[in-house]
C-alpha positions in Angstrom: 40.3 -32.6 -37.9 42.8 -29.6 -37.9 42.5 -27.1 -35.3 41.7 -24.6 -37.9 38.6 -26.6 -38.9 37.8 -27.3 -35.1 37.7 -23.5 -34.5 35.7 -22.9 -37.5 32.9 -25.5 -37.2 33.4 -27.4 -33.9 32.8 -31.1 -33.5 29.1 -30.9 -34.5 29.8 -28.9 -37.7 26.5 -27.4 -37.6 25.2 -24.9 -40.0 24.0 -21.2 -38.9 20.6 -22.5 -38.7 21.4 -25.5 -36.7 23.3 -23.2 -34.4 20.5 -20.9 -34.0 18.1 -23.8 -33.1 20.3 -25.3 -30.6 20.5 -21.7 -29.1 16.8 -21.7 -28.8 16.1 -25.0 -27.5 19.0 -24.5 -24.8 17.6 -21.1 -23.6 14.0 -22.5 -23.4 15.3 -25.5 -21.6 16.8 -23.0 -19.0 13.4 -20.9 -18.9 11.5 -24.1 -18.1 14.1 -25.0 -15.4 13.5 -21.6 -14.0 9.7 -21.3 -14.0 8.9 -25.0 -12.8 11.8 -25.8 -10.5 12.8 -22.2 -9.0 9.6 -20.4 -9.2 6.6 -22.9 -9.1 8.2 -25.8 -7.0 10.9 -23.9 -4.7 9.7 -20.5 -4.1 5.8 -21.0 -3.9 5.9 -24.8 -3.1 2.8 -25.3 -5.5 4.2 -28.8 -6.6 6.9 -31.4 -5.7 9.2 -32.8 -8.2 11.1 -36.0 -8.3 14.7 -35.8 -6.8 16.0 -36.9 -10.2 14.1 -34.0 -11.9 15.1 -31.6 -9.3 18.9 -32.2 -9.3 18.9 -32.1 -13.0 17.1 -28.7 -13.2 19.7 -27.3 -10.4 22.5 -28.6 -12.4 21.3 -27.0 -15.5 20.7 -23.6 -14.0 24.1 -23.8 -12.2 25.7 -24.4 -15.7 23.5 -21.8 -17.6 23.1 -19.1 -15.1 25.3 -19.5 -12.2 22.1 -18.9 -10.2 21.7 -20.8 -6.6 18.2 -22.0 -5.5 18.3 -20.1 -2.2 19.3 -16.6 -3.1 16.8 -16.7 -5.9 14.0 -18.1 -3.8 14.6 -15.5 -1.2 14.7 -12.5 -3.4 11.5 -13.6 -5.1 9.9 -14.4 -1.8 10.7 -10.8 -0.5 9.5 -9.2 -4.0 6.0 -10.9 -3.0 6.3 -9.9 0.6 7.3 -6.2 -0.2 5.5 -5.8 -3.6 5.6 -2.3 -5.1 7.3 -0.7 -1.9 10.8 0.6 -1.5 11.8 -2.7 0.1 10.8 -4.8 -3.2 14.3 -5.6 -4.9 13.0 -4.8 -8.3 9.8 -2.8 -8.6 9.6 -0.5 -11.4 7.3 1.5 -9.6 9.9 2.4 -7.2 12.9 1.9 -9.2 12.0 3.0 -12.7 11.0 0.9 -15.4 14.1 1.5 -17.8 16.3 0.3 -14.6 14.6 -3.1 -13.8 14.7 -3.6 -17.5 18.4 -3.1 -18.2 19.8 -3.5 -14.7 17.7 -6.2 -13.3 20.4 -8.6 -13.1 22.6 -6.2 -10.9 19.4 -5.5 -8.5 18.9 -9.3 -8.0 22.8 -9.8 -7.3 22.6 -6.9 -4.8 19.7 -8.2 -3.0 20.9 -11.7 -3.3 24.0 -10.6 -1.1 21.7 -9.2 1.7 22.1 -11.6 4.7 18.8 -10.7 6.1 17.0 -11.4 3.1 18.6 -15.1 2.9 18.0 -15.6 6.3 14.4 -14.7 6.3 13.0 -15.8 2.9 15.2 -18.7 1.9 13.8 -21.2 4.4 13.0 -25.0 2.8 15.3 -24.6 0.1 18.2 -27.3 -0.5 20.9 -27.4 2.0 22.7 -30.7 0.6 25.9 -32.2 -0.2 25.9 -30.7 -3.7 25.0 -27.0 -2.4 27.4 -26.8 0.2 30.5 -28.3 -2.0 29.7 -27.5 -5.3 27.0 -25.0 -6.1 27.7 -22.5 -3.5 31.4 -22.7 -3.5 31.9 -22.5 -7.3 29.1 -20.5 -8.4 31.1 -19.6 -11.7 32.5 -22.9 -12.5 29.3 -24.0 -14.2 29.0 -21.1 -16.7 32.7 -21.4 -17.2 32.1 -25.2 -18.3 29.5 -24.0 -20.3 31.5 -21.9 -22.7 34.2 -24.7 -22.9 31.4 -27.1 -24.1 30.0 -24.3 -26.8 33.3 -23.8 -28.2 33.7 -27.6 -28.4 30.7 -28.2 -30.0 30.4 -25.1 -32.3 33.6 -23.6 -32.7 34.5 -19.9 -32.3 31.1 -19.0 -33.0 30.4 -21.0 -29.7 31.7 -17.9 -27.6 28.5 -15.9 -29.4 26.3 -18.9 -28.3 27.6 -18.8 -24.7 27.0 -14.8 -24.5 23.3 -15.3 -25.6 22.9 -18.1 -23.0 24.2 -15.7 -20.4 22.0 -12.6 -20.9 18.9 -14.8 -21.7 17.9 -15.1 -18.2 18.8 -11.8 -17.1 16.8 -9.8 -19.6 13.9 -11.8 -20.1 13.4 -12.8 -16.3 15.1 -10.3 -14.6 14.3 -7.4 -17.0 10.8 -8.3 -18.9 9.0 -10.1 -16.3 10.0 -8.2 -13.1 10.0 -5.0 -15.0 7.4 -5.0 -18.0 5.1 -7.3 -16.1 4.7 -4.8 -13.4 4.3 -1.8 -15.8 2.4 -2.4 -19.0 -0.1 -5.3 -19.9 -3.6 -6.3 -19.3 -5.1 -7.5 -15.6 -7.4 -10.1 -15.1 -7.5 -9.3 -11.3 -6.9 -6.7 -9.0 -4.3 -7.7 -6.3 -3.0 -4.7 -4.1 -0.1 -4.4 -6.7 0.6 -3.2 -10.4 1.4 -6.7 -11.7 0.1 -7.4 -15.4 -0.3 -10.1 -18.0 2.0 -9.3 -20.9 0.6 -11.5 -23.4 -2.2 -14.4 -23.0 0.3 -16.9 -24.7 3.1 -17.7 -22.2 5.3 -19.5 -24.4 8.5 -17.5 -24.9 9.2 -17.1 -21.0 7.6 -20.4 -19.9 4.4 -18.9 -18.9 5.7 -16.2 -16.8 4.1 -13.9 -19.5 0.9 -14.3 -17.1 2.2 -12.3 -14.2 -1.1 -10.7 -13.0 -2.5 -14.3 -12.7 0.5 -15.4 -10.6 0.3 -12.4 -8.3 -3.6 -13.1 -7.8 -3.0 -16.9 -6.9 0.8 -17.0 -6.1 0.6 -20.6 -5.1 -0.9 -21.9 -7.7 1.1 -24.3 -10.2 -0.8 -23.1 -13.1 -0.3 -19.4 -14.3 -3.1 -19.6 -17.0 -6.6 -18.4 -16.0 -8.9 -17.9 -19.0 -10.0 -20.0 -21.8 -7.8 -17.9 -24.3 -4.6 -18.1 -22.1 -2.1 -20.7 -22.6 0.9 -21.4 -20.0 3.5 -23.7 -21.6 5.2 -24.1 -18.1 1.9 -26.0 -17.2 1.9 -28.0 -20.1 5.6 -29.3 -19.1 4.1 -30.0 -15.6 1.4 -32.1 -16.5 3.8 -34.0 -18.8 5.8 -34.4 -15.9 2.9 -35.6 -13.6 1.8 -38.1 -16.1 5.2 -39.7 -16.0 5.0 -39.9 -12.0 7.9 -37.1 -11.8 5.9 -34.2 -10.2 2.8 -33.9 -8.0 0.9 -30.8 -8.2 -0.3 -29.4 -4.9 -2.1 -26.4 -5.4 -4.0 -24.6 -8.5 -6.1 -21.3 -8.5 -9.7 -22.3 -7.6 -12.2 -22.6 -10.3 -15.7 -20.4 -9.8 -18.7 -22.1 -9.7 -21.7 -20.1 -9.8 -25.1 -21.8 -7.8 -28.2 -19.6 -8.4 -30.5 -21.8 -6.2 -29.2 -20.0 -2.9 -31.0 -16.9 -1.8 -29.2 -16.6 1.5 -25.5 -16.7 2.0 -24.3 -19.8 4.1 -20.9 -21.0 5.3 -20.1 -22.7 2.1 -20.8 -19.7 0.2 -18.5 -17.5 2.5 -15.7 -19.9 2.0 -16.1 -19.8 -1.8 -16.2 -16.2 -1.8 -13.1 -15.7 0.4 -11.4 -18.4 -1.9 -12.3 -16.8 -5.3 -12.2 -13.2 -4.3 -10.2 -12.0 -6.9 -12.4 -13.8 -9.6 -15.6 -12.4 -7.6 -14.0 -8.9 -7.8 -13.1 -9.1 -11.4 -16.6 -10.2 -12.1 -18.0 -7.5 -10.1 -16.0 -5.1 -12.2 -17.3 -6.4 -15.3 -20.9 -6.6 -14.1 -21.2 -2.9 -12.9 -19.3 -1.5 -15.8 -21.6 -3.1 -18.4 -24.6 -2.1 -16.1 -23.4 1.6 -16.0 -22.2 1.9 -19.6 -24.7 4.3 -20.9 -24.0 6.6 -17.8 -19.8 6.8 -18.7 -20.5 7.7 -22.4 -22.1 11.0 -21.1 -19.3 13.5 -21.4 -20.8 15.6 -18.1 -20.3 12.5 -16.0 -16.4 12.8 -16.4 -13.9 15.2 -15.6 -12.9 17.7 -18.3 -9.7 16.1 -19.2 -11.6 12.9 -19.9 -14.0 14.1 -22.2 -11.9 13.6 -25.3 -11.8 9.9 -24.7 -13.9 7.6 -27.0 -16.5 5.7 -25.7 -14.7 2.3 -25.7 -11.8 4.0 -23.6 -14.4 5.9 -21.2 -16.0 2.4 -20.3 -12.2 1.0 -20.0 -11.3 3.5 -17.9 -14.1 3.0 -15.3 -13.6 -0.6 -15.6 -9.8 -0.1 -14.7 -10.9 2.0 -11.5 -13.1 -0.7 -10.5 -10.7 -3.1 -10.5 -8.3 -1.4 -8.4 -8.0 -2.1 -4.7 -7.2 1.6 -3.7 -10.4 2.9 -4.4 -10.5 4.8 -1.0 -7.5 6.7 -2.3 -8.8 7.8 -5.7 -10.5 10.9 -6.3 -13.5 9.7 -8.0 -16.4 12.3 -7.6 -16.0 13.6 -11.2 -17.1 10.0 -12.3 -19.9 9.6 -10.5 -20.8 13.2 -9.8 -24.5 13.7 -10.7 -25.4 9.8 -10.5 -25.9 8.0 -7.2 -25.9 4.6 -8.7 -22.2 4.8 -9.8 -21.5 6.1 -6.3 -23.3 3.3 -4.5 -21.7 0.5 -6.9 -18.1 2.0 -5.8 -19.0 2.0 -2.1 -20.5 -1.5 -2.4 -17.3 -2.6 -3.9 -15.2 -1.2 -1.1 -17.7 -2.7 1.3 -17.3 -6.1 -0.2 -13.4 -6.3 -0.4 -13.2 -5.2 3.1 -14.9 -8.5 4.5 -11.8 -10.5 3.8 -9.5 -7.7 4.8 -10.5 -8.0 8.4 -8.1 -10.8 9.6 -9.4 -10.6 13.4 -12.7 -11.5 12.6 -14.3 -15.1 13.1 -16.2 -17.1 10.4 -19.4 -16.5 12.1 -18.7 -12.6 11.9 -17.8 -12.7 8.3 -20.8 -14.6 7.5 -22.9 -12.0 9.0 -21.2 -9.2 7.3 -21.4 -10.9 3.9 -25.2 -11.6 4.6 -25.6 -8.2 5.6 -23.7 -7.0 2.4 -26.1 -9.1 0.3 -29.3 -7.7 2.0 -28.1 -4.1 1.7 -27.4 -4.8 -2.3 -30.9 -6.3 -2.9 -32.2 -3.1 -1.2 -30.0 -0.6 -2.8 -32.4 -0.3 -5.9 -29.3 -0.8 -8.3 -30.1 -3.9 -10.6 -26.4 -4.7 -11.3 -25.7 -5.1 -7.5 
């Protein structure tokens, strides 16, 4: 093979569609390493991986992204601990959506150099010989090696292949997940942040599209929650688990309704606390349906809401009822003239406050839950 042929076609002599397929496969592998190893295994400890799998994922990420386990884990944990505040490394609510989308990599790099962040949030990440002598000492060696491999395999077009591989994670993970998934999308649950699910089929970004589910149950190895949602990252975890290469430690709880109980007991309390996000989501849907006929009356709404269609009015109320900061909302326009709507909103706030009292004993919480149920039954509102 002459030098010209080598530069034109590389060792593999792939056609354009074969090169495109190779790029898609390689970038998908990078996404899988990111979501399974860095995110679910290291940052949230929701599963354990066999050492062979962990080292393979670490090497691939070092070669395709230059990302270290410790810094990435620390930045992500700080994001959860300081979510949507000025200390959040990449919140579009405080930094602007376009800045996070197009400068997400720069925001990550700046925070990854923060020694206080690394010291406080990187605990439990690998500190072995490979980390000290290879990954941390030569962070750019891996991506340089990848460019040499790409050129050798695909010829001069390998430079373009390498460029795509370099921007894949900064754009999709740093920009789309950190930016769009805290700005646009739908919400199954109402955690105290702005997280959203971008799309019910989590394939392109390894399941990270289901970001609202993740923020509601951060330590769950499975990001899908509803029957219509699909998490391809969870599929790979199940495959690894069946091969004995992974062990799932935690998944989101599954809600089971028992109609035979007339009085809440300790088991009920534990179930409500464990499933509080699902409980509140169902509460919102139930009350929204029960009050649907009230919402379609224009006089119940603020004048600027009167132009909304009936479906939009119902959605508006459902979104308000799903929020965690109801006490900060100016909602008298919505329930003015209808005490039942006001009661539903007040009871929702009272219910959520039960698990916010971290200093209360289980016995006190049980009494509060029983009292809430008693008052709800006496309220005269059938939805409650």
